[in-house]
C-alpha distance (Angstrom), angle and dihedral (degrees) to the residues before:
residue distance angle dihedral
M1 . . .
S2 3.78 . .
E3 3.79 118.8 .
L4 3.80 87.8 -123.2
T5 3.80 95.4 52.0
Q6 3.78 121.1 92.2
C7 3.81 115.8 -134.6
N8 3.81 120.4 -119.4
F9 3.81 91.6 -107.2
C10 3.82 91.6 57.5
S11 3.82 91.7 42.6
L12 3.80 89.6 53.9
R13 3.81 91.1 47.3
K14 3.82 88.9 54.1
I15 3.83 91.5 48.2
K16 3.82 90.1 50.9
R17 3.82 92.7 49.4
R18 3.80 91.8 51.3
A19 3.83 92.6 45.5
T20 3.80 92.1 50.5
G21 3.81 89.8 52.0
E22 3.82 89.2 53.3
G23 3.83 92.9 47.1
K24 3.80 92.8 -111.6
T25 3.80 135.8 129.7
V26 3.81 129.1 -122.9
T27 3.79 117.3 -139.7
L28 3.81 125.8 -173.4
R29 3.81 120.6 -154.5
Q30 3.78 126.2 -174.5
S31 3.80 114.2 -130.3
S32 3.78 134.6 174.9
E33 3.83 88.8 -98.0
G34 3.82 97.2 46.9
I35 3.79 136.4 -82.3
K36 3.80 119.6 -22.9
V37 3.81 117.8 -150.1
F38 3.81 119.6 -150.7
V39 3.81 128.4 -173.3
H40 3.80 111.9 -162.8
R41 3.77 147.2 138.3
K42 3.80 113.9 -91.8
D43 3.81 93.0 -107.0
E44 3.84 95.5 48.6
D45 3.80 125.6 99.6
L46 3.80 119.0 -122.7
L47 3.80 108.0 -100.3
P48 3.82 111.5 -168.3
W49 3.78 125.4 -159.7
N50 3.76 114.0 -92.5
D51 3.78 137.4 167.0
D52 3.82 94.9 -107.1
T53 3.79 100.5 57.0
P54 3.80 131.8 52.3
P55 3.84 116.7 -106.9
E56 3.81 92.3 -113.2
K57 3.83 89.1 65.7
S58 3.82 89.8 59.5
N59 3.79 130.5 78.8
Q60 3.80 92.8 -157.8
V61 3.79 107.0 111.9
S62 3.79 103.5 177.5
E63 3.77 146.9 -3.2
F64 3.81 125.0 -145.5
Y65 3.80 127.0 -162.7
G66 3.78 88.4 -148.6
L67 3.78 140.7 -4.2
S68 3.79 124.9 -148.0
G69 3.79 124.8 -146.2
G70 3.79 91.7 -117.4
C71 3.78 144.4 4.0
V72 3.82 116.2 -52.0
C73 3.82 97.7 172.3
């Protein structure tokens, strides 16, 4: 990994901090491709990215191939 690249653990930590500030929840879901990351209000359904809908209609914000238990930057 490049010295200038943030690891997935730190990226997720940043996503969680921002979501908390906006009063939203972060949900992780395992998929066949990796781990999908959603930021949503508690009453919202999880809307993953797909080819038929524009990204702004989704509340999926990222997808990781793997996620470590701690920082590996």
